[in-house]
Backbone as JSON Lines, residues from 0, in Angstrom:
{"i":0,"aa":"M","n":[32.83,-31.85,-68.53],"ca":[33.24,-33.02,-69.28],"c":[34.22,-32.65,-70.38]}
{"i":1,"aa":"L","n":[34.43,-31.41,-70.63],"ca":[35.4,-31.04,-71.63],"c":[36.83,-31.44,-71.26]}
{"i":2,"aa":"L","n":[37.11,-31.54,-69.98],"ca":[38.46,-31.95,-69.55],"c":[38.71,-33.39,-69.93]}
{"i":3,"aa":"A","n":[37.69,-34.23,-70.04],"ca":[37.86,-35.63,-70.34],"c":[37.76,-35.97,-71.82]}
{"i":4,"aa":"R","n":[37.64,-35.02,-72.68],"ca":[37.44,-35.28,-74.13],"c":[38.59,-35.96,-74.77]}
{"i":5,"aa":"D","n":[39.82,-35.8,-74.29],"ca":[40.98,-36.41,-74.92],"c":[41.43,-37.68,-74.24]}
{"i":6,"aa":"L","n":[40.67,-38.14,-73.25],"ca":[41.06,-39.36,-72.51],"c":[40.49,-40.6,-73.18]}
{"i":7,"aa":"D","n":[41.09,-41.69,-72.94],"ca":[40.65,-42.99,-73.45],"c":[39.29,-43.38,-72.84]}
{"i":8,"aa":"V","n":[38.36,-43.74,-73.71],"ca":[37.01,-44.06,-73.25],"c":[37.0,-45.3,-72.38]}
{"i":9,"aa":"A","n":[37.8,-46.3,-72.74],"ca":[37.81,-47.53,-71.96],"c":[38.32,-47.29,-70.56]}
{"i":10,"aa":"I","n":[39.29,-46.42,-70.43],"ca":[39.83,-46.09,-69.1],"c":[38.78,-45.34,-68.28]}
{"i":11,"aa":"L","n":[38.03,-44.45,-68.91],"ca":[36.99,-43.72,-68.21],"c":[35.88,-44.64,-67.75]}
{"i":12,"aa":"V","n":[35.54,-45.65,-68.58],"ca":[34.48,-46.57,-68.2],"c":[34.94,-47.43,-67.03]}
{"i":13,"aa":"S","n":[36.21,-47.94,-67.07],"ca":[36.67,-48.76,-65.98],"c":[36.79,-47.95,-64.69]}
{"i":14,"aa":"L","n":[37.13,-46.71,-64.78],"ca":[37.17,-45.82,-63.59],"c":[35.77,-45.57,-63.09]}
{"i":15,"aa":"A","n":[34.79,-45.39,-63.94],"ca":[33.44,-45.23,-63.53],"c":[32.89,-46.45,-62.75]}
{"i":16,"aa":"F","n":[33.23,-47.66,-63.24],"ca":[32.78,-48.86,-62.57],"c":[33.48,-49.02,-61.19]}
{"i":17,"aa":"A","n":[34.75,-48.67,-61.11],"ca":[35.44,-48.75,-59.83],"c":[34.86,-47.76,-58.83]}
{"i":18,"aa":"V","n":[34.56,-46.55,-59.27],"ca":[33.98,-45.54,-58.42],"c":[32.57,-45.98,-58.01]}
{"i":19,"aa":"A","n":[31.8,-46.52,-58.95],"ca":[30.42,-46.93,-58.67],"c":[30.42,-48.04,-57.61]}
{"i":20,"aa":"V","n":[31.31,-49.0,-57.71],"ca":[31.35,-50.12,-56.74],"c":[31.65,-49.54,-55.35]}
{"i":21,"aa":"W","n":[32.65,-48.69,-55.24],"ca":[32.99,-48.1,-53.95],"c":[31.8,-47.3,-53.43]}
{"i":22,"aa":"A","n":[31.17,-46.49,-54.28],"ca":[30.07,-45.64,-53.87],"c":[28.85,-46.46,-53.47]}
{"i":23,"aa":"V","n":[28.56,-47.51,-54.22],"ca":[27.42,-48.38,-53.9],"c":[27.55,-49.03,-52.54]}
{"i":24,"aa":"Y","n":[28.71,-49.65,-52.34],"ca":[28.9,-50.34,-51.04],"c":[29.05,-49.32,-49.91]}
{"i":25,"aa":"G","n":[29.69,-48.18,-50.19],"ca":[29.83,-47.14,-49.17],"c":[28.53,-46.52,-48.76]}
{"i":26,"aa":"G","n":[27.54,-46.55,-49.62],"ca":[26.23,-46.01,-49.31],"c":[25.26,-47.11,-48.8]}
{"i":27,"aa":"L","n":[25.4,-48.32,-49.39],"ca":[24.5,-49.4,-49.09],"c":[24.62,-49.9,-47.65]}
{"i":28,"aa":"V","n":[25.86,-50.1,-47.23],"ca":[26.06,-50.68,-45.9],"c":[25.57,-49.74,-44.78]}
{"i":29,"aa":"P","n":[25.93,-48.44,-44.82],"ca":[25.35,-47.58,-43.78],"c":[23.84,-47.42,-43.88]}
{"i":30,"aa":"A","n":[23.29,-47.43,-45.08],"ca":[21.84,-47.31,-45.25],"c":[21.11,-48.48,-44.6]}
{"i":31,"aa":"V","n":[21.59,-49.7,-44.88],"ca":[20.92,-50.9,-44.31],"c":[21.07,-50.89,-42.81]}
{"i":32,"aa":"L","n":[22.26,-50.63,-42.3],"ca":[22.47,-50.63,-40.84],"c":[21.61,-49.57,-40.16]}
{"i":33,"aa":"L","n":[21.56,-48.38,-40.76],"ca":[20.81,-47.31,-40.14],"c":[19.3,-47.55,-40.23]}
{"i":34,"aa":"V","n":[18.84,-48.2,-41.23],"ca":[17.41,-48.54,-41.29],"c":[17.05,-49.54,-40.21]}
{"i":35,"aa":"L","n":[17.92,-50.53,-40.0],"ca":[17.7,-51.53,-38.95],"c":[17.71,-50.92,-37.55]}
{"i":36,"aa":"L","n":[18.48,-49.82,-37.39],"ca":[18.56,-49.18,-36.06],"c":[17.71,-47.96,-35.95]}
{"i":37,"aa":"S","n":[16.86,-47.69,-36.95],"ca":[16.0,-46.51,-36.93],"c":[14.61,-46.86,-36.42]}
{"i":38,"aa":"P","n":[13.75,-45.93,-36.24],"ca":[12.37,-46.21,-35.75],"c":[11.5,-46.98,-36.77]}
{"i":39,"aa":"V","n":[11.99,-47.21,-37.96],"ca":[11.19,-47.94,-38.96],"c":[11.09,-49.41,-38.58]}
{"i":40,"aa":"V","n":[12.16,-49.99,-38.02],"ca":[12.16,-51.42,-37.7],"c":[11.68,-51.65,-36.27]}
{"i":41,"aa":"P","n":[12.34,-51.09,-35.25],"ca":[11.88,-51.35,-33.86],"c":[11.28,-50.13,-33.19]}
{"i":42,"aa":"G","n":[10.46,-50.38,-32.21],"ca":[10.13,-49.33,-31.23],"c":[8.94,-48.49,-31.4]}
{"i":43,"aa":"S","n":[8.35,-48.37,-32.55],"ca":[7.17,-47.54,-32.7],"c":[5.96,-48.45,-33.08]}
{"i":44,"aa":"P","n":[4.74,-47.98,-32.84],"ca":[3.57,-48.85,-33.11],"c":[3.45,-49.28,-34.58]}
{"i":45,"aa":"E","n":[3.93,-48.46,-35.55],"ca":[3.84,-48.83,-36.95],"c":[5.12,-49.47,-37.53]}
{"i":46,"aa":"S","n":[6.03,-49.83,-36.65],"ca":[7.29,-50.44,-37.1],"c":[7.13,-51.94,-37.32]}
{"i":47,"aa":"L","n":[8.17,-52.61,-37.84],"ca":[8.15,-54.03,-38.08],"c":[8.03,-54.82,-36.8]}
{"i":48,"aa":"F","n":[8.79,-54.39,-35.79],"ca":[8.79,-55.08,-34.5],"c":[8.37,-54.08,-33.42]}
{"i":49,"aa":"P","n":[7.06,-53.9,-33.22],"ca":[6.62,-52.84,-32.29],"c":[6.87,-53.18,-30.81]}
{"i":50,"aa":"G","n":[7.14,-54.45,-30.48],"ca":[7.31,-54.79,-29.1],"c":[8.72,-54.6,-28.55]}
{"i":51,"aa":"V","n":[9.7,-54.43,-29.42],"ca":[11.07,-54.28,-28.97],"c":[11.55,-52.85,-29.33]}
{"i":52,"aa":"D","n":[12.55,-52.42,-28.6],"ca":[13.08,-51.07,-28.83],"c":[14.57,-51.07,-28.81]}
{"i":53,"aa":"F","n":[15.16,-51.17,-29.99],"ca":[16.63,-51.07,-30.14],"c":[17.04,-50.01,-31.16]}
{"i":54,"aa":"R","n":[16.28,-48.95,-31.15],"ca":[16.57,-47.87,-32.12],"c":[17.64,-46.96,-31.56]}
{"i":55,"aa":"Y","n":[18.7,-46.81,-32.33],"ca":[19.83,-45.96,-31.94],"c":[19.96,-44.79,-32.9]}
{"i":56,"aa":"F","n":[19.32,-44.86,-34.04],"ca":[19.36,-43.8,-35.04],"c":[18.02,-43.13,-35.07]}
{"i":57,"aa":"P","n":[17.94,-41.81,-34.83],"ca":[16.61,-41.18,-34.63],"c":[15.79,-40.93,-35.89]}
{"i":58,"aa":"L","n":[16.42,-40.94,-37.09],"ca":[15.71,-40.6,-38.3],"c":[15.11,-41.83,-38.93]}
{"i":59,"aa":"R","n":[13.96,-41.65,-39.6],"ca":[13.32,-42.73,-40.32],"c":[13.95,-42.99,-41.68]}
{"i":60,"aa":"N","n":[14.63,-42.0,-42.22],"ca":[15.3,-42.17,-43.52],"c":[16.78,-41.95,-43.34]}
{"i":61,"aa":"P","n":[17.62,-42.95,-43.68],"ca":[19.05,-42.83,-43.41],"c":[19.81,-42.06,-44.49]}
{"i":62,"aa":"G","n":[19.1,-41.5,-45.48],"ca":[19.78,-40.81,-46.56],"c":[20.67,-39.67,-46.15]}
{"i":63,"aa":"L","n":[20.34,-39.05,-45.04],"ca":[21.15,-37.9,-44.53],"c":[22.56,-38.35,-44.26]}
{"i":64,"aa":"V","n":[22.75,-39.59,-43.88],"ca":[24.07,-40.16,-43.54],"c":[24.59,-41.0,-44.71]}
{"i":65,"aa":"S","n":[23.76,-41.87,-45.3],"ca":[24.26,-42.8,-46.28],"c":[24.62,-42.22,-47.6]}
{"i":66,"aa":"I","n":[23.95,-41.14,-48.03],"ca":[24.29,-40.5,-49.3],"c":[25.66,-39.87,-49.27]}
{"i":67,"aa":"P","n":[25.96,-39.04,-48.21],"ca":[27.33,-38.52,-48.13],"c":[28.37,-39.63,-47.94]}
{"i":68,"aa":"A","n":[28.03,-40.68,-47.21],"ca":[28.97,-41.79,-47.03],"c":[29.31,-42.44,-48.34]}
{"i":69,"aa":"G","n":[28.31,-42.65,-49.2],"ca":[28.51,-43.26,-50.5],"c":[29.31,-42.31,-51.39]}
{"i":70,"aa":"S","n":[29.12,-41.03,-51.29],"ca":[29.9,-40.07,-52.07],"c":[31.34,-40.06,-51.63]}
{"i":71,"aa":"L","n":[31.55,-40.1,-50.31],"ca":[32.94,-40.13,-49.84],"c":[33.62,-41.46,-50.2]}
{"i":72,"aa":"A","n":[32.9,-42.54,-50.12],"ca":[33.51,-43.82,-50.56],"c":[33.88,-43.82,-52.03]}
{"i":73,"aa":"G","n":[33.0,-43.22,-52.86],"ca":[33.34,-43.12,-54.25],"c":[34.55,-42.28,-54.51]}
{"i":74,"aa":"R","n":[34.7,-41.19,-53.75],"ca":[35.87,-40.33,-53.89],"c":[37.11,-41.1,-53.41]}
{"i":75,"aa":"L","n":[36.96,-41.87,-52.33],"ca":[38.07,-42.68,-51.82],"c":[38.49,-43.73,-52.85]}
{"i":76,"aa":"G","n":[37.5,-44.31,-53.51],"ca":[37.78,-45.3,-54.55],"c":[38.56,-44.69,-55.72]}
{"i":77,"aa":"T","n":[38.18,-43.48,-56.04],"ca":[38.9,-42.76,-57.12],"c":[40.35,-42.46,-56.71]}
{"i":78,"aa":"A","n":[40.46,-42.0,-55.5],"ca":[41.82,-41.56,-55.05],"c":[42.77,-42.74,-54.82]}
{"i":79,"aa":"T","n":[42.23,-43.9,-54.47],"ca":[43.11,-45.04,-54.16],"c":[43.22,-46.03,-55.29]}
{"i":80,"aa":"S","n":[42.59,-45.79,-56.43],"ca":[42.64,-46.74,-57.55],"c":[44.06,-46.78,-58.08]}
{"i":81,"aa":"R","n":[44.6,-47.98,-58.21],"ca":[45.96,-48.13,-58.73],"c":[45.98,-48.72,-60.14]}
{"i":82,"aa":"E","n":[44.86,-48.73,-60.77],"ca":[44.76,-49.32,-62.13],"c":[45.55,-48.45,-63.09]}
{"i":83,"aa":"T","n":[46.43,-49.08,-63.83],"ca":[47.21,-48.36,-64.81],"c":[46.67,-48.71,-66.2]}
{"i":84,"aa":"P","n":[46.61,-47.74,-67.04],"ca":[46.03,-48.01,-68.38],"c":[46.94,-48.85,-69.26]}
{"i":85,"aa":"D","n":[46.38,-49.78,-69.97],"ca":[47.1,-50.59,-70.93],"c":[46.71,-50.12,-72.3]}
{"i":86,"aa":"E","n":[47.58,-49.25,-72.85],"ca":[47.21,-48.57,-74.13],"c":[46.97,-49.58,-75.24]}
{"i":87,"aa":"A","n":[47.76,-50.66,-75.34],"ca":[47.63,-51.61,-76.42],"c":[46.27,-52.35,-76.3]}
{"i":88,"aa":"R","n":[45.87,-52.69,-75.12],"ca":[44.62,-53.43,-74.91],"c":[43.4,-52.54,-75.24]}
{"i":89,"aa":"H","n":[43.51,-51.29,-74.93],"ca":[42.34,-50.39,-75.12],"c":[42.31,-49.68,-76.46]}
{"i":90,"aa":"A","n":[43.29,-49.87,-77.28],"ca":[43.32,-49.19,-78.61],"c":[42.14,-49.62,-79.48]}
{"i":91,"aa":"G","n":[41.84,-50.92,-79.48],"ca":[40.76,-51.4,-80.3],"c":[39.4,-50.91,-79.8]}
{"i":92,"aa":"T","n":[39.24,-50.86,-78.48],"ca":[38.02,-50.32,-77.87],"c":[37.83,-48.85,-78.24]}
{"i":93,"aa":"E","n":[38.89,-48.11,-78.18],"ca":[38.8,-46.67,-78.5],"c":[38.42,-46.51,-79.99]}
{"i":94,"aa":"A","n":[39.04,-47.29,-80.83],"ca":[38.69,-47.17,-82.3],"c":[37.23,-47.49,-82.51]}
{"i":95,"aa":"R","n":[36.73,-48.54,-81.92],"ca":[35.32,-48.88,-82.03],"c":[34.4,-47.82,-81.45]}
{"i":96,"aa":"A","n":[34.83,-47.25,-80.31],"ca":[33.98,-46.18,-79.71],"c":[33.93,-44.92,-80.54]}
{"i":97,"aa":"L","n":[35.04,-44.6,-81.19],"ca":[35.07,-43.38,-81.98],"c":[34.46,-43.53,-83.36]}
{"i":98,"aa":"T","n":[34.6,-44.74,-83.95],"ca":[34.08,-44.93,-85.29],"c":[32.74,-45.66,-85.37]}
{"i":99,"aa":"G","n":[32.37,-46.4,-84.34],"ca":[31.12,-47.15,-84.35],"c":[31.26,-48.47,-85.06]}
{"i":100,"aa":"A","n":[32.51,-48.87,-85.4],"ca":[32.72,-50.13,-86.1],"c":[32.28,-51.29,-85.23]}
{"i":101,"aa":"G","n":[31.56,-52.25,-85.84],"ca":[31.13,-53.44,-85.14],"c":[29.91,-53.22,-84.25]}
{"i":102,"aa":"A","n":[29.24,-52.05,-84.37],"ca":[28.09,-51.73,-83.5],"c":[26.85,-52.53,-83.95]}
{"i":103,"aa":"A","n":[26.75,-52.83,-85.18],"ca":[25.48,-53.47,-85.65],"c":[25.58,-54.93,-85.74]}
């Protein structure tokens, strides 16, 4: 984090939200789809629908696929972000973040 010590705090926060959105959706969508296609929902006696078998994903936990997918999506969100910093708009935010003015 020492590399980010001279950067504008507001820009870092907006970048973190952009990355988080990409990473959340990039991990959420594969996780939900893989759970629906895993043995947890169809095909086994302890599943939600034991009488049908449409399992295409062999693992009961999709984290092996969805966690790296979310990480890659977050990286993609960082690489493709075109947001340019507006120094005038963020100057007040930076001053409040550094001095604590208006916190109480």
